[in-house]
C-alpha positions in Angstrom: 62.0 104.5 90.9 61.4 101.5 88.6 59.5 98.4 89.8 62.1 95.8 88.7 60.7 93.0 90.8 57.2 92.2 89.5 55.7 88.7 89.0 54.7 88.7 85.2 52.2 85.9 84.5 51.5 84.6 81.1 49.8 81.4 79.7 52.9 79.6 79.0 55.5 81.1 81.5 55.6 83.1 84.6 58.5 85.4 85.4 59.4 85.9 89.0 62.3 87.7 90.6 65.2 85.2 90.8 65.7 83.6 94.3 68.0 81.1 95.7 65.0 78.7 96.1 65.2 78.4 92.2 68.6 76.9 92.4 67.8 73.1 92.1 65.4 73.5 89.1 67.8 75.8 87.3 70.7 73.5 87.8 68.6 70.8 86.2 67.5 73.1 83.3 70.9 74.3 82.6 72.5 70.9 81.9 75.0 70.9 79.1 73.4 71.9 75.9 74.0 73.9 72.7 72.2 76.8 74.4 75.6 77.9 75.7 77.3 77.9 72.3 77.0 81.7 71.9 77.5 82.7 75.5 80.7 84.4 76.7 80.7 82.1 79.7 80.2 78.2 79.7 77.2 77.6 81.8 77.2 73.9 81.2 78.6 72.7 84.7 76.9 73.0 88.1 79.8 75.2 89.3 79.2 77.6 86.5 75.4 77.8 87.2 76.1 78.3 90.8 78.6 81.2 90.1 76.0 82.7 87.7 73.2 82.5 90.3 75.3 84.2 93.0 76.4 86.9 90.5 72.9 87.4 89.4 71.6 87.8 93.0 74.4 90.1 93.9 73.7 92.3 90.7 70.0 92.4 91.8 71.0 93.6 95.3 73.1 96.4 93.9 70.2 97.4 91.5 72.4 96.7 88.5 70.1 94.0 87.0 66.7 92.5 87.6 67.1 88.8 86.9 64.0 86.6 86.7 63.4 82.9 86.9 61.4 81.7 83.9 58.8 79.3 85.4 56.6 76.9 83.4 53.1 78.2 84.1 51.6 74.7 84.4 54.2 73.1 86.8 55.6 76.3 88.4 59.1 74.8 87.9 62.0 77.0 86.8 63.0 76.3 83.1 65.4 79.1 82.6 66.1 82.7 83.3 66.0 86.2 81.7 66.9 89.7 83.0 66.2 93.4 82.7 69.8 94.9 82.5 71.7 97.9 81.3 69.2 100.0 83.2 69.0 103.6 82.3 65.9 105.1 83.9 67.1 108.7 83.2 66.9 107.9 79.5 63.8 105.5 79.8 65.9 102.7 78.4 66.9 99.2 79.3 68.1 95.9 77.8 66.5 92.5 78.0 69.3 89.8 78.1 71.0 86.9 79.8 68.1 84.8 78.5 68.3 81.0 78.5 65.9 78.2 78.6 66.1 74.4 79.0 65.9 72.8 75.6 62.6 71.1 76.7 61.1 74.6 76.6 62.4 75.5 73.1 59.9 76.0 70.3 56.9 76.0 72.5 56.5 79.8 72.7 58.1 80.2 76.1 60.8 82.6 75.0 58.4 84.7 72.9 55.9 85.0 75.7 58.6 85.9 78.3 59.8 88.7 76.1 56.3 90.0 75.5 55.6 90.1 79.3 58.8 91.9 79.8 58.2 94.4 76.9 54.7 95.1 78.2 56.2 95.8 81.7 58.9 97.9 80.2 56.7 100.1 78.0 53.3 100.2 80.0 54.6 100.1 83.6 58.1 101.5 83.6 57.5 104.0 80.8 60.5 103.1 78.8 61.0 104.6 75.4 63.5 102.1 74.1 64.1 98.4 74.9 67.2 96.7 73.4 67.9 93.0 72.8 71.6 91.9 72.4 72.5 88.5 71.0 75.5 87.0 69.1 75.0 87.6 65.5 75.1 83.9 64.6 72.7 82.8 67.3 69.9 82.1 64.9 67.5 80.8 67.7 67.5 84.1 69.5 67.2 86.1 66.2 64.2 83.9 65.3 62.4 85.0 68.6 63.2 88.6 67.8 61.7 88.3 64.4 58.6 86.7 65.9 58.2 89.6 68.3 58.3 92.0 65.4 55.3 90.3 63.9 53.3 89.4 67.0 49.6 90.1 67.1 47.2 91.5 69.6 46.0 87.9 70.2 49.1 86.9 71.8 49.7 90.0 73.9 48.1 93.2 75.0 47.6 95.8 72.3 50.2 98.0 73.9 52.8 95.2 73.8 51.9 94.3 70.3 52.3 97.9 69.1 55.6 97.9 70.8 56.7 94.8 69.3 55.8 96.1 65.8 57.2 99.5 66.5 60.2 101.1 64.7 63.4 99.1 65.4 67.1 99.7 64.8 70.1 97.3 64.4 73.8 97.5 65.0 76.7 95.0 65.0 79.9 95.2 66.8 83.3 93.5 66.0 82.6 91.0 68.9 79.7 89.5 67.0 77.1 90.9 69.3 74.0 92.1 67.5 71.6 94.6 69.0 68.0 95.2 68.2 66.1 98.0 69.7 62.3 98.4 69.9 61.1 101.9 70.5 57.7 103.1 71.8 55.6 104.1 68.8 55.2 107.9 68.3 
């Protein structure tokens, strides 16, 4: 059985399993922003964030998804969220997605560090052979983060995570505009 509820601590962010107690900080972090331009749902209203939070907690209870609150490591305040999803332990694969951050956390390394923490956990702890990221093909902000992950160095992550981030990758596009990038465990 996979441990999908770890607390993953980094220098910039800490990921902890999403709880109802994160609600107020997430409502503040999710204020209307261009972050929602590429999402299939509009998360720019408090009602939408409430619905997302409830849906995420229910999906976690059913074991369908492992949502995290992304916390600023200095203040401990929630600044966004990300999830392990599309879980296939029988194939040693999962997806990292439903990621969003408050604009105040953009361009400061929070997203990259969160992804590296998740990749380390997926490969080193869960034993994944493949981890996939799915974003809209025109979401340049997310695509830049993925490119940064591919070129990450051991100074920013454990050597296992850095190897995973530099590992062989594949891409695919769908008619819906979603683009997928997979990172596989090195042979």
